[in-house]
C-alpha positions as CSV (number, residue, x, y, z in Angstrom):
1,X,0.3,0.1,-0.2
2,X,1.0,3.7,-0.3
3,X,2.1,5.8,2.8
4,X,1.1,4.3,5.7
5,X,-2.2,5.8,7.2
6,X,-2.7,5.7,11.5
7,X,-6.0,5.3,13.7
8,X,-4.8,8.5,16.4
9,X,-7.5,8.7,18.5
10,X,-11.3,6.2,18.8
11,X,-13.6,7.1,21.2
12,X,-17.4,5.6,21.0
13,X,-20.6,6.5,23.3
14,X,-22.5,3.6,25.4
15,X,-24.4,1.4,22.9
16,X,-28.5,1.3,25.2
17,X,-31.1,0.1,23.2
18,X,-33.2,3.6,23.6
19,X,-31.4,7.5,24.2
20,X,-34.7,8.8,24.3
21,X,-32.8,11.5,26.6
22,X,-30.5,12.4,23.7
23,X,-30.8,14.0,20.0
24,X,-28.2,12.3,17.7
25,X,-26.2,15.5,17.6
26,X,-25.3,14.8,21.6
27,X,-23.7,11.7,20.8
28,X,-21.5,13.1,17.9
29,X,-20.1,15.3,20.2
30,X,-19.9,13.7,23.4
31,X,-17.5,11.7,21.0
32,X,-15.6,14.4,19.2
33,X,-15.4,15.9,22.8
34,X,-13.1,12.2,23.8
35,X,-11.3,12.4,20.5
36,X,-10.8,15.4,21.1
37,X,-9.4,14.9,24.4
38,X,-6.9,12.2,23.1
39,X,-5.3,14.9,20.5
40,X,-5.3,17.8,18.8
41,X,-8.4,18.3,16.3
42,X,-8.4,21.5,14.1
43,X,-11.4,22.2,11.7
44,X,-9.7,26.1,10.8
45,X,-7.3,26.0,8.0
46,X,-6.6,29.5,7.4
47,X,-5.2,29.9,11.8
48,X,-1.8,28.4,9.8
49,X,-1.4,24.5,11.5
50,X,-2.3,21.7,10.6
51,X,-6.0,20.5,10.7
52,X,-9.2,18.3,9.6
53,X,-8.8,18.7,5.4
54,X,-11.7,16.0,5.2
55,X,-15.4,15.1,8.0
56,X,-17.1,11.7,7.2
57,X,-20.1,11.7,8.8
58,X,-22.2,8.1,8.7
59,X,-25.8,8.4,9.2
60,X,-29.2,7.2,7.6
61,X,-31.4,8.8,6.2
62,X,-35.0,6.6,7.1
63,X,-33.2,5.7,10.7
64,X,-32.5,9.4,11.0
65,X,-36.3,10.0,9.9
66,X,-34.8,13.1,7.4
67,X,-32.9,13.9,4.0
68,X,-29.9,14.8,3.8
69,X,-28.5,13.1,7.3
70,X,-25.8,14.4,7.3
71,X,-27.0,18.0,7.1
72,X,-27.8,17.6,10.6
73,X,-23.8,17.0,11.4
74,X,-22.2,19.8,10.3
75,X,-21.5,22.2,12.6
76,X,-20.3,18.9,15.0
77,X,-17.8,17.8,12.0
78,X,-16.9,21.1,11.8
79,X,-17.5,20.7,8.1
80,X,-18.5,24.5,7.8
81,X,-14.8,25.1,6.9
82,X,-14.4,22.5,5.1
83,X,-15.1,19.1,2.8
84,X,-17.6,16.8,4.5
85,X,-18.8,13.3,2.8
86,X,-21.5,11.3,3.9
87,X,-20.9,7.2,4.6
88,X,-24.4,6.1,4.4
89,X,-24.3,2.1,4.3
90,X,-21.8,0.1,6.2
91,X,-20.0,2.6,8.7
92,X,-16.4,1.0,8.0
93,X,-16.5,1.8,4.8
94,X,-15.7,5.4,6.1
95,X,-11.6,3.8,6.5
96,X,-11.7,2.9,3.7
97,X,-12.7,6.2,1.8
98,X,-10.0,8.2,4.2
99,X,-8.1,6.1,4.2
100,X,-8.1,6.2,0.1
101,X,-8.1,10.0,0.6
102,X,-5.3,10.3,2.2
103,X,-3.2,8.1,0.4
104,X,-4.0,10.3,-2.8
105,X,-2.7,13.3,-1.0
106,X,-5.4,15.4,-1.2
107,X,-5.3,15.0,3.0
108,X,-3.2,14.5,6.3
109,X,-6.0,14.6,8.6
110,X,-9.6,12.8,8.4
111,X,-12.4,13.1,11.1
112,X,-15.1,9.9,11.4
113,X,-17.6,10.4,13.0
114,X,-20.8,8.0,13.1
115,X,-24.4,7.9,14.6
116,X,-27.0,6.1,14.6
117,X,-30.4,5.2,17.0
118,X,-32.1,2.8,15.6
119,X,-35.6,3.3,18.3
120,X,-36.2,5.9,16.6
121,X,-38.6,4.2,13.8
122,X,-41.7,2.0,15.1
123,X,-39.6,-0.6,14.0
124,X,-36.2,-1.6,12.9
125,X,-37.6,-4.0,10.0
126,X,-39.7,-1.5,8.4
127,X,-36.5,0.4,8.0
128,X,-34.7,-2.7,6.3
129,X,-37.9,-4.0,4.4
130,X,-37.0,-0.1,2.3
131,X,-33.9,-1.6,0.9
132,X,-35.6,-4.4,-1.4
133,X,-37.0,-4.6,-4.4
134,X,-40.4,-2.6,-4.3
135,X,-41.9,-4.7,-7.3
136,X,-40.6,-8.5,-6.2
137,X,-39.6,-8.5,-3.0
138,X,-41.1,-6.1,-0.4
139,X,-44.5,-7.1,-1.3
140,X,-43.5,-10.5,0.0
141,X,-42.1,-8.7,3.1
142,X,-39.1,-9.5,2.8
143,X,-36.8,-7.4,5.6
144,X,-33.1,-8.0,6.9
145,X,-34.3,-10.6,9.0
146,X,-36.8,-12.6,7.6
147,X,-33.4,-13.0,4.9
148,X,-31.3,-13.9,8.3
149,X,-33.7,-16.8,8.5
150,X,-33.2,-17.7,4.9
151,X,-29.8,-17.5,5.1
152,X,-29.3,-19.4,8.6
153,X,-32.0,-22.2,7.0
154,X,-29.1,-22.5,3.7
155,X,-26.3,-22.9,6.3
156,X,-27.6,-24.7,8.9
157,X,-28.3,-27.4,6.0
158,X,-24.3,-27.5,4.3
159,X,-22.8,-28.1,8.1
160,X,-25.3,-29.6,10.6
161,X,-25.0,-26.7,12.6
162,X,-27.4,-27.1,16.2
163,X,-29.8,-24.8,18.3
164,X,-26.8,-25.6,21.0
165,X,-24.1,-24.3,18.9
166,X,-26.2,-21.6,18.1
167,X,-27.1,-20.9,21.5
168,X,-23.5,-21.0,22.6
169,X,-22.6,-18.3,20.6
170,X,-24.7,-15.9,21.9
171,X,-23.8,-16.9,26.1
172,X,-20.3,-16.1,25.4
173,X,-21.4,-13.4,23.4
174,X,-23.2,-11.9,26.5
175,X,-20.4,-13.5,28.6
176,X,-17.9,-10.6,27.3
177,X,-20.4,-7.8,27.1
178,X,-21.0,-7.8,30.7
179,X,-16.5,-6.5,30.5
180,X,-16.8,-4.0,28.0
181,X,-18.6,-0.8,29.7
182,X,-19.9,0.5,26.2
183,X,-22.4,-2.2,26.1
184,X,-24.3,-1.5,29.7
185,X,-27.8,-2.9,29.2
186,X,-26.3,-6.0,27.8
187,X,-26.9,-9.3,30.1
188,X,-25.5,-12.6,30.4
189,X,-28.3,-15.0,29.1
190,X,-28.4,-19.0,30.0
191,X,-28.2,-21.9,26.5
192,X,-31.3,-23.3,27.8
193,X,-33.0,-19.0,27.6
194,X,-31.5,-19.0,24.7
195,X,-33.3,-21.8,23.1
196,X,-36.8,-21.2,24.8
197,X,-36.5,-17.7,23.6
198,X,-39.2,-16.8,20.4
199,X,-38.7,-17.6,16.7
200,X,-38.7,-14.6,14.1
201,X,-37.9,-15.9,11.2
202,X,-37.4,-19.9,11.0
203,X,-34.2,-21.3,12.9
204,X,-33.3,-17.2,14.2
205,X,-34.8,-17.0,17.2
206,X,-34.8,-13.6,19.3
207,X,-31.6,-14.2,21.1
208,X,-30.1,-14.6,18.3
209,X,-30.4,-11.4,17.2
210,X,-28.3,-8.2,17.6
211,X,-30.2,-5.6,20.3
212,X,-32.2,-2.8,19.1
213,X,-29.4,-0.5,19.4
214,X,-28.7,3.3,19.4
215,X,-25.2,5.0,19.8
216,X,-22.3,6.5,18.3
217,X,-18.4,6.3,17.7
218,X,-15.8,8.3,16.0
219,X,-12.0,8.5,14.8
220,X,-9.3,10.7,13.8
221,X,-6.9,9.0,10.9
222,X,-3.5,10.8,9.9
223,X,-0.8,10.5,7.5
224,X,2.8,8.8,8.9
225,X,4.3,11.7,9.7
226,X,1.7,13.8,11.1
227,X,0.2,10.7,12.8
228,X,3.5,10.6,14.8
229,X,3.6,13.2,15.8
230,X,-0.1,13.4,17.1
231,X,0.5,10.0,19.7
232,X,3.0,7.7,20.8
233,X,-0.2,4.4,19.9
234,X,-0.7,5.3,16.5
235,X,-2.7,1.9,14.7
236,X,-2.1,1.1,10.9
237,X,-4.3,0.5,8.8
238,X,-2.5,-1.6,6.5
239,X,-5.7,-3.7,4.4
240,X,-8.5,-3.1,3.1
241,X,-11.1,-5.1,0.8
242,X,-14.9,-4.5,0.7
243,X,-17.1,-6.8,-2.0
244,X,-20.7,-6.7,-2.9
245,X,-23.3,-10.2,-4.1
246,X,-25.7,-9.8,-6.5
247,X,-28.7,-8.1,-5.2
248,X,-31.6,-10.5,-6.0
249,X,-31.7,-13.3,-3.8
250,X,-32.0,-16.0,-6.8
251,X,-28.4,-15.0,-8.4
252,X,-26.7,-16.1,-4.8
253,X,-25.9,-18.7,-2.8
254,X,-27.1,-17.8,0.9
255,X,-24.6,-20.4,2.1
256,X,-21.0,-19.8,0.0
257,X,-20.0,-16.5,1.8
258,X,-19.1,-15.4,-1.9
259,X,-18.3,-11.7,-0.8
260,X,-16.9,-12.1,2.2
261,X,-14.2,-14.2,1.2
262,X,-13.7,-11.6,-2.2
263,X,-13.3,-9.0,0.5
264,X,-11.1,-10.9,3.1
265,X,-8.4,-11.7,-0.3
266,X,-8.3,-8.7,-1.4
267,X,-7.8,-6.7,2.3
268,X,-4.8,-10.1,3.2
269,X,-3.3,-9.3,-0.1
270,X,-2.7,-5.7,0.8
271,X,-1.4,-6.5,4.1
272,X,1.2,-9.5,2.9
273,X,-0.9,-11.8,5.2
274,X,-0.7,-15.3,3.0
275,X,-2.3,-17.8,5.9
276,X,-4.7,-15.5,8.6
277,X,-4.5,-18.4,11.1
278,X,-2.8,-17.2,13.1
279,X,-2.1,-13.8,11.9
280,X,-4.6,-12.3,14.5
281,X,-4.9,-11.5,17.9
282,X,-8.1,-9.8,17.7
283,X,-10.9,-10.0,15.6
284,X,-14.2,-8.3,15.4
285,X,-16.7,-9.3,13.4
286,X,-19.9,-7.9,12.7
287,X,-22.3,-11.3,14.1
288,X,-26.2,-9.1,13.4
289,X,-27.3,-13.1,14.3
290,X,-25.5,-15.9,15.7
291,X,-25.2,-17.8,12.9
292,X,-23.2,-15.1,11.4
293,X,-20.4,-15.6,14.2
294,X,-19.4,-18.9,12.9
295,X,-20.8,-18.9,8.8
296,X,-18.1,-15.4,8.9
297,X,-15.3,-16.6,10.4
298,X,-15.6,-19.4,8.2
299,X,-15.4,-16.8,5.2
300,X,-12.8,-15.1,6.9
301,X,-10.6,-18.1,6.3
302,X,-10.6,-18.6,10.2
303,X,-11.9,-21.5,10.8
304,X,-12.6,-24.1,8.3
305,X,-15.5,-24.6,5.4
306,X,-18.5,-26.2,7.2
307,X,-17.1,-26.5,10.5
308,X,-18.0,-23.3,12.1
309,X,-20.1,-25.8,15.0
310,X,-17.2,-27.9,15.5
311,X,-14.9,-24.7,15.6
312,X,-17.8,-23.4,18.5
313,X,-17.2,-26.7,20.6
314,X,-13.8,-27.0,21.0
315,X,-13.9,-23.8,23.0
316,X,-10.1,-23.6,22.0
317,X,-7.9,-20.4,22.6
318,X,-8.7,-19.3,19.1
319,X,-12.0,-18.4,20.4
320,X,-10.7,-15.8,23.3
321,X,-9.7,-13.6,20.5
322,X,-13.3,-12.9,18.9
323,X,-14.9,-10.6,19.9
324,X,-13.8,-9.9,23.7
325,X,-16.2,-6.8,23.5
326,X,-19.0,-9.3,23.1
327,X,-19.4,-8.3,18.9
328,X,-23.2,-7.2,17.4
329,X,-24.7,-9.5,19.7
330,X,-24.0,-7.6,22.6
331,X,-25.1,-4.2,20.5
332,X,-24.3,-2.3,17.5
333,X,-26.5,0.3,15.6
334,X,-26.7,-1.7,12.1
335,X,-24.9,0.7,9.8
336,X,-22.3,1.3,13.0
337,X,-21.6,-2.5,13.2
338,X,-18.7,-2.2,10.9
339,X,-16.6,0.9,12.3
340,X,-17.2,0.1,16.3
341,X,-15.7,-3.1,15.1
342,X,-13.1,-0.8,14.1
343,X,-13.1,1.1,17.1
344,X,-12.7,-2.1,19.5
345,X,-9.8,-3.5,17.4
346,X,-8.3,-0.4,17.8
347,X,-8.4,0.2,21.2
348,X,-7.3,-3.9,21.8
349,X,-3.9,-2.9,20.0
350,X,-3.8,0.5,22.1
351,X,-3.5,-1.4,24.9
352,X,-6.9,0.6,26.0
353,X,-9.5,-2.1,25.8
354,X,-10.2,-2.4,30.2
355,X,-11.5,-5.6,31.7
356,X,-11.8,-6.8,28.6
357,X,-8.7,-6.4,27.1
358,X,-6.6,-8.7,24.8
359,X,-2.7,-8.9,26.3
360,X,0.0,-7.7,23.6
361,X,-2.2,-8.1,20.8
362,X,-0.3,-6.4,18.2
363,X,-2.6,-7.3,14.6
364,X,-6.4,-7.7,14.5
365,X,-8.9,-7.5,11.9
366,X,-12.2,-6.0,11.6
367,X,-15.0,-6.9,9.8
368,X,-18.6,-5.2,8.7
369,X,-21.2,-6.3,6.9
370,X,-24.7,-4.9,5.0
371,X,-27.4,-5.8,3.2
372,X,-29.4,-8.7,3.2
373,X,-28.3,-12.1,3.9
374,X,-24.7,-10.8,3.8
375,X,-24.7,-8.8,1.1
376,X,-21.7,-6.2,1.0
377,X,-18.6,-7.2,3.4
378,X,-15.7,-5.1,4.5
379,X,-12.6,-6.4,6.4
380,X,-9.7,-3.8,7.5
381,X,-6.7,-5.5,8.8
382,X,-4.6,-2.9,11.9
383,X,-1.5,-3.5,13.7
384,X,0.3,-2.0,16.7
385,X,2.7,1.0,15.9
C-alpha cells in the first residue's frame, strides 16, 4: 500500500436500546469531545495550523427520519470550514474512504463520526424492508431479519449447525459484553434461555438477533508523519477489502460466503497475509445474528469450511480473541457495526480495552457487513505502531 495511515484516536458512546434523552447531535458531540481529549482536532485551515482536511459522517436518512441526514451533523463535524462527505451504508467504509483520501495525497487528517438511533423508527424491520426491490421482494414482506432466516436455513443445511451450538455463541457474546463498559445494558443469558426464546424467522430466535441499538462512534485518521506527532500509540491500517454480492436472492448461494471471501482475500493481499490463521491477536466480526458468528469465521478463512459448529464446540483459545467486546450480538447500530468493530480492535491494539483487553495484542482484523443475508462485506486489517 502507499504511505501509511494511522488511527490516532478512537471514541464511542455507550450503546443502549433507547437513548431517548439525547439527540443524535448530542451523541456525536460526546464522541468529538472525547477525540479532542486524545489528540488536537483543529478545523480551521486559515489559522495556519495543520488540521482536519476532510470530515466523514456515517448516517442514514430513514433511521434519522430526515432527508440529507448528514446536514444535521455539519456543526459537530466542523464541516462548515471544509470538506464533508457522507457514508450511508456500512460505517467501516468510512475508514476505506479516509484511507484513500490520505493516500491520494489530498488529505493529511480525516475525522470520522457515525451515529444511529435504531429506537426512533416504529420498527427496525420496517427500515430494512426499504432495502428491497419494490416490485418483487417488498410485496412478500422481506426485511433483513427474514433474509437472515433464509440464510440461516441454508447454512444449517450445509453444515449441520445445531441450536445448542448457536446458543453457545450468544452465551459467550453476552459474557464478553459484561466486561465491556460500552454495552452496559447487555445481560448474561443461559443456553436454555436462548433456545427457549421466541422464533423471529425460523431458525433465527429473538436472542439470536442483535438488540435494537442507539450509539455513536468516531476516530481520527492521519498520514504517518502527522500521526507520529499526534500520538505515541498509532494503529496502522495495513489492508482493506470489500465486495458486494448480487442483489436478488435467486442469483446468490446464501451459504457460499462469496462476498466475504473476496473482501478478505483483497484485504489480506494488501496486508501481506498469506495465511490468516494465527495472523491476528484480535478479531472483531459483525455478527448481527448468532449463525453469522461461525459462518463469517469460515468466510474469513479463520476456521475450516463447513466446520463452524465444530469450532464453537472446541471452545479453544482461538475463540478467546474473537469479539472480546461482545460483538454486534451485544449491541451496535446496524449501519455502524463495522466501525464499532474497528474502534474496538484499535482500542485492543492501543492497550486501552480495559477489562476485556487481550494482552500483548499486536495485529487485528475488523469486519463489517450490510445488506440482506450478508450481501456486502468489508474487511480491515490493523497493526500496532
